[in-house]
C-alpha positions in Angstrom: 96.1 123.0 111.0 97.3 120.0 111.3 99.8 118.1 108.9 98.5 115.2 106.8 99.4 111.8 108.1 99.4 110.3 104.7 99.9 112.8 101.5 100.3 111.6 97.7 103.5 114.1 97.9 104.0 114.8 93.4 102.8 111.3 92.9 98.5 110.7 92.4 97.7 107.5 93.7 93.7 108.5 93.7 92.6 107.4 96.7 88.6 106.6 96.0 87.1 104.9 99.5 88.6 104.8 102.9 87.7 102.6 105.9 89.0 101.9 109.1 89.2 98.3 110.1 90.2 97.7 113.8 93.5 99.5 113.7 94.0 99.6 110.4 93.4 102.0 107.7 91.8 100.2 104.3 92.2 102.5 101.2 91.1 101.5 97.4 93.6 103.6 95.0 95.4 102.6 91.8 98.7 102.8 93.5 100.6 99.8 93.4 103.0 100.2 96.1 100.4 99.7 98.8 100.0 96.5 100.4 97.1 94.5 98.7 94.5 92.5 99.8 93.2 91.2 96.6 95.1 90.1 93.0 91.6 90.2 91.0 92.6 92.7 88.7 89.7 94.8 89.3 89.7 98.4 89.6 88.3 98.8 93.2 86.4 102.2 94.0 85.2 102.1 97.5 85.4 99.6 100.7 83.2 98.8 103.9 84.5 96.5 106.5 81.5 94.5 108.3 82.5 92.2 111.4 85.2 90.1 109.6 84.0 90.7 105.9 84.9 93.3 103.8 82.8 94.7 100.9 84.3 96.2 98.0 83.0 97.7 94.6 84.4 98.2 91.1 84.4 100.3 88.5 85.9 98.2 85.8 83.8 99.7 82.8 85.7 103.0 83.3 87.8 103.5 80.2 90.8 103.7 82.4 90.0 100.3 84.0 92.3 97.8 83.1 90.7 94.8 84.8 87.2 92.7 84.2 84.8 94.6 81.7 82.0 94.2 84.5 81.5 95.8 87.5 81.2 94.2 90.8 80.3 93.9 94.2 82.8 91.7 96.0 83.0 90.2 99.4 86.5 89.2 100.9 86.2 87.1 103.4 89.2 85.6 105.9 90.2 82.0 105.7 88.4 79.8 108.6 
C-alpha cells in the first residue's frame, strides 16, 4: 500500500470529480483554499478535459448548494 499524495486530513473537502490536464490535476470540490479556475458560484461536481477546453457539470439544485438555482453544463475555454 502506498501513502496517498493528497488527502483531506481531518477536514472534508468533498472531492467529487477529478481529471488530469497535461501535468495538472483538476478536482471539483467544496474546498475554498484550492486554486480556483472559475468564480461563478456554481457547485461543481465533475470535470472533463477535452483538448484546450474544460467541461464541468454543476449540482446547484442540491439542498446544500449556495450558487445559482439551475444546474449547468459549463464549457471553460482559454483566452486566445
